[in-house]
C-alpha positions as CSV (number, residue, x, y, z in Angstrom):
1,M,-0.2,-115.6,-0.1
2,I,-1.0,-112.5,2.1
3,T,-2.0,-113.5,5.6
4,P,-4.4,-111.4,7.7
5,I,-1.4,-110.2,9.8
6,K,0.4,-109.0,6.7
7,Q,-2.8,-107.3,5.5
8,L,-3.0,-105.4,8.9
9,Y,0.7,-104.3,8.7
10,F,0.1,-103.1,5.1
11,F,-3.0,-101.1,6.1
12,I,-1.2,-99.4,9.0
13,A,1.8,-98.5,6.8
14,L,-0.5,-97.1,4.1
15,S,-2.5,-95.0,6.6
16,A,0.7,-93.6,8.1
17,G,2.0,-92.6,4.7
18,C,-1.3,-90.9,3.8
19,I,-1.2,-88.9,7.1
20,L,2.4,-87.8,6.5
21,S,1.5,-86.9,3.0
22,C,-1.5,-84.8,4.1
23,Q,0.5,-83.1,6.8
24,S,3.1,-82.2,4.2
25,C,0.5,-80.8,1.8
26,T,-1.1,-78.8,4.7
27,S,2.3,-77.3,5.6
28,K,3.0,-76.3,2.0
29,K,-0.5,-74.6,1.8
30,E,0.2,-72.8,5.1
31,D,3.5,-71.6,3.8
32,K,1.8,-70.0,0.8
33,A,-1.0,-68.3,2.9
34,I,-1.5,-64.6,2.1
35,I,-0.7,-62.4,5.2
36,L,-2.8,-59.3,5.1
37,P,-1.3,-56.0,6.3
38,P,-2.6,-54.8,9.7
39,K,-5.8,-52.7,9.6
40,P,-5.1,-49.0,10.1
41,A,-6.0,-47.8,13.6
42,E,-9.2,-45.8,13.6
43,V,-8.4,-42.2,14.5
44,V,-11.4,-40.3,15.8
45,D,-11.9,-36.5,15.5
46,K,-13.0,-35.5,19.0
47,Q,-13.5,-31.9,17.8
48,W,-10.8,-30.6,20.0
49,A,-10.9,-27.0,21.0
50,F,-8.2,-24.7,22.2
51,E,-7.9,-22.5,25.3
52,S,-9.0,-18.9,24.8
53,A,-6.2,-17.6,27.0
54,V,-2.7,-17.5,25.4
55,S,-0.3,-20.0,26.9
56,W,2.9,-18.5,25.4
57,A,3.4,-15.4,23.3
58,D,5.8,-12.8,22.2
59,E,4.2,-9.5,21.2
60,F,7.5,-7.8,20.8
61,D,6.7,-4.9,23.1
62,Y,10.4,-4.2,23.8
63,T,13.5,-3.1,22.0
64,G,16.7,-4.8,21.0
65,L,17.4,-8.5,20.3
66,P,14.6,-11.1,20.8
67,E,14.2,-12.2,24.4
68,T,16.6,-15.0,25.3
69,S,14.0,-16.6,27.5
70,K,11.9,-17.2,24.5
71,W,14.2,-17.5,21.5
72,D,17.4,-19.1,20.3
73,Y,19.2,-19.2,17.0
74,D,20.4,-21.6,14.3
75,L,23.7,-20.2,13.2
76,G,25.9,-20.8,10.1
77,G,26.1,-21.1,6.4
78,S,26.1,-24.8,5.5
79,G,23.4,-24.5,2.8
80,W,20.9,-26.0,5.2
81,G,20.2,-29.0,3.0
82,N,18.7,-26.8,0.2
83,N,21.8,-25.1,-1.3
84,E,20.8,-21.8,0.4
85,K,23.2,-18.9,0.0
86,Q,22.9,-17.1,3.4
87,F,24.9,-17.2,6.6
88,Y,22.6,-17.1,9.6
89,T,23.7,-14.7,12.4
90,N,22.4,-13.5,15.8
91,S,23.5,-10.0,14.9
92,L,21.3,-6.9,15.6
93,S,21.7,-6.0,12.0
94,N,19.8,-9.2,10.9
95,V,17.3,-9.5,13.8
96,S,15.8,-6.8,16.0
97,V,12.7,-5.8,17.9
98,A,11.4,-2.3,17.8
99,D,8.1,-0.4,17.4
100,G,6.1,-3.5,18.5
101,K,7.4,-5.9,15.9
102,L,10.2,-8.4,15.2
103,T,12.2,-7.8,12.0
104,I,14.4,-10.4,10.3
105,T,16.5,-8.8,7.6
106,A,18.3,-10.6,4.8
107,K,21.2,-8.5,3.5
108,K,23.6,-8.7,0.5
109,E,26.9,-9.0,2.4
110,S,29.6,-11.6,2.5
111,M,30.2,-13.6,5.6
112,N,32.2,-16.9,6.2
113,G,32.1,-17.7,2.5
114,M,28.4,-16.9,1.9
115,A,27.2,-14.0,-0.1
116,Y,24.2,-13.0,2.1
117,T,23.3,-12.8,5.8
118,S,20.0,-13.4,7.6
119,T,18.6,-14.9,10.8
120,R,16.9,-18.2,11.7
121,L,15.1,-17.7,15.0
122,V,14.0,-20.8,16.9
123,S,12.0,-21.5,20.1
124,R,13.7,-24.9,20.6
125,N,13.9,-25.8,24.3
126,K,12.4,-22.4,25.1
127,M,8.9,-23.3,23.9
128,D,8.1,-26.8,22.7
129,A,4.6,-28.1,22.3
130,L,2.6,-31.2,21.5
131,Y,-0.6,-30.1,19.8
132,G,-2.2,-26.7,20.1
133,R,-2.8,-23.6,18.0
134,F,0.0,-21.4,16.7
135,E,-0.9,-18.0,15.4
136,I,1.6,-15.6,13.8
137,K,0.8,-12.2,12.3
138,A,3.4,-11.3,9.6
139,K,4.3,-9.2,6.6
140,L,6.5,-11.0,4.0
141,P,9.6,-9.9,2.0
142,S,9.5,-9.7,-1.7
143,G,11.8,-10.1,-4.7
144,R,13.4,-12.9,-6.6
145,G,15.6,-15.0,-4.4
146,T,13.9,-14.5,-1.1
147,W,12.4,-17.5,0.8
148,P,10.8,-16.6,4.1
149,A,9.2,-19.3,6.3
150,I,7.2,-19.7,9.5
151,W,7.5,-23.4,10.3
152,M,7.9,-26.1,12.9
153,L,10.3,-29.0,13.4
154,P,10.5,-31.9,15.9
155,T,12.5,-31.0,19.0
156,D,13.7,-34.6,19.8
157,R,13.6,-36.3,16.4
158,V,12.4,-39.5,17.9
159,Y,11.7,-41.2,14.6
160,G,15.0,-40.1,13.0
161,D,16.4,-37.3,10.9
162,W,14.4,-35.3,8.4
163,P,11.8,-36.1,7.1
164,K,11.2,-39.1,9.3
165,S,10.3,-37.0,12.4
166,G,8.2,-34.5,10.4
167,E,7.9,-30.9,9.4
168,I,5.0,-28.4,9.5
169,D,5.3,-25.3,7.2
170,I,2.7,-22.8,8.5
171,M,3.8,-20.3,5.9
172,E,6.3,-20.5,3.0
173,H,6.8,-18.0,0.2
174,V,9.2,-17.6,-2.7
175,G,9.8,-14.1,-4.0
176,Y,9.7,-15.1,-7.7
177,D,6.0,-16.2,-7.2
178,Q,4.9,-13.1,-5.5
179,N,1.7,-13.3,-3.3
180,T,1.4,-17.1,-3.5
181,V,1.6,-18.4,0.0
182,H,2.0,-22.1,0.9
183,F,1.1,-24.4,3.8
184,T,2.7,-27.8,3.7
185,T,3.6,-30.9,5.9
186,H,6.4,-33.3,5.3
187,T,6.8,-36.9,6.6
188,E,8.7,-40.0,5.5
189,A,5.8,-41.1,3.3
190,Y,4.8,-37.6,2.1
191,Y,7.6,-35.1,1.3
192,F,8.8,-33.0,-1.6
193,K,11.9,-35.0,-2.7
194,I,9.6,-37.9,-3.7
195,N,6.9,-35.5,-4.8
196,T,4.3,-36.7,-2.4
197,Q,4.1,-33.8,0.0
198,K,0.8,-32.6,1.4
199,T,0.5,-29.0,0.4
200,S,-1.9,-26.2,-0.3
201,K,-1.5,-22.6,-1.6
202,K,-3.4,-19.4,-1.7
203,L,-3.1,-16.1,-3.4
204,I,-2.8,-13.2,-1.0
205,P,-2.5,-10.1,-3.1
206,D,-0.8,-7.9,-0.5
207,A,1.3,-10.5,1.3
208,S,4.3,-8.2,1.3
209,T,2.6,-4.9,1.9
210,A,0.2,-5.8,4.7
211,F,0.1,-8.0,7.8
212,H,-1.8,-11.3,7.6
213,I,-2.5,-14.1,10.1
214,Y,-0.9,-17.5,9.5
215,R,-2.1,-20.3,11.8
216,V,-2.0,-24.0,12.4
217,D,-4.5,-26.0,14.5
218,W,-2.7,-29.2,15.5
219,T,-4.6,-32.1,17.1
220,P,-4.1,-35.9,17.3
221,Y,-6.6,-36.1,14.4
222,A,-5.3,-33.5,11.9
223,V,-3.0,-30.7,11.0
224,R,-5.1,-27.8,9.7
225,G,-3.8,-24.6,8.2
226,Y,-5.5,-21.2,8.1
227,F,-4.7,-17.9,6.4
228,D,-6.5,-15.0,7.9
229,N,-8.7,-17.6,9.8
230,V,-9.9,-19.2,6.6
231,L,-9.1,-23.0,6.3
232,V,-6.7,-23.6,3.4
233,F,-5.1,-27.0,4.4
234,E,-6.0,-30.3,6.2
235,F,-3.9,-33.4,6.6
236,V,-5.7,-36.1,8.5
237,N,-3.9,-38.8,10.6
238,E,-4.3,-42.1,8.7
239,G,-3.6,-44.2,11.7
240,T,-0.8,-46.2,10.0
241,G,2.2,-45.1,12.1
242,Y,5.0,-42.6,12.1
243,K,5.9,-42.8,8.4
244,V,2.7,-41.0,7.7
245,W,2.0,-39.3,11.0
246,P,5.1,-38.4,13.2
247,F,3.1,-35.5,14.6
248,D,2.6,-37.1,18.1
249,K,5.8,-35.6,19.6
250,R,6.8,-32.1,20.7
251,F,7.7,-29.5,18.0
252,H,9.1,-26.0,18.1
253,L,8.7,-22.9,16.0
254,L,11.2,-21.4,13.5
255,L,11.1,-18.0,11.8
256,N,13.6,-17.2,9.0
257,V,14.4,-15.6,5.7
258,A,16.5,-17.8,3.4
259,V,18.2,-16.5,0.2
260,G,18.3,-18.6,-2.9
261,G,18.3,-22.4,-2.5
262,D,16.7,-25.1,-4.5
263,W,13.2,-23.5,-4.3
264,G,13.9,-19.9,-3.4
265,G,16.6,-19.5,-6.0
266,A,15.0,-21.6,-8.7
267,Q,14.8,-18.4,-10.9
268,G,17.9,-16.8,-9.6
269,I,18.6,-14.0,-7.1
270,D,18.0,-10.4,-7.8
271,D,20.7,-8.6,-5.9
272,T,19.1,-5.2,-6.4
273,I,16.2,-6.0,-4.0
274,F,18.3,-6.2,-0.8
275,P,17.8,-5.7,2.1
276,Q,14.6,-7.6,2.5
277,K,12.5,-8.0,5.7
278,L,10.2,-10.5,7.3
279,E,8.2,-8.5,9.9
280,I,6.3,-10.3,12.8
281,D,3.7,-8.4,14.8
282,Y,3.1,-11.3,17.3
283,V,3.5,-15.0,17.9
284,K,0.9,-16.7,20.1
285,Y,0.4,-20.3,21.2
286,F,-2.9,-21.7,22.6
287,K,-3.0,-25.1,24.3
288,M,-5.3,-27.8,23.1
289,I,-8.1,-28.7,25.5
290,E,-7.7,-32.5,26.3
291,K,-10.8,-34.7,25.9
């Protein structure tokens, strides 16, 4: 016979069991809850403009080597990550200023185990910038195996080695595809080795016989590329962090002529074309106007 007291104890025990069971079920449901990724931060285009006065420039109105107050060199012949065939020097025979222009000359000559010489000129720690307009007036080399570039790399590599900290290619050209000029950006999420790079190209029929203006307008919202002041490229900040947009740190400028390499030498090197020259009429930098 179940007494009222026993009935009360039984009811309490049953209730406690139900509560524990419900708590267990709730916990399991919570463990299986779907966690949504964070919503991308909204990046607003404030229509930034650029100062009309030049903040930094080299118009090459002197003679000899490039000014040491403005330029430095990357030296050597390690292949530079692309199996390139040149040895970079700071020799007057590979880089010189005269007649109002800078000339970088790639030559067929052996040096330190490499079959060619050239120059890679850099503004690193001489002129580094976060945002702004870079404008370069240049005439390109030609011939199978040449690979000239006007480009930018991060000075401090805050997010890690390439491509994590980014790259901006204002102008790239390979001699086997004469007159096709490229503008490209590389990041951890978007770069050529995983075939996701952001890139654009344009046919410039006289790229190697006449000077043209190659330009980047860089703001917190976008990297925009222009050839002869015509928009050819736009990469907008997605607001998802450095893997997509590492372009919130200072960068510097590079000017060089590579020989061969994975892209430049994809169809071989024609040794009969050398020497070949990249000529620069001027380099100008305009600061972005903050808003």
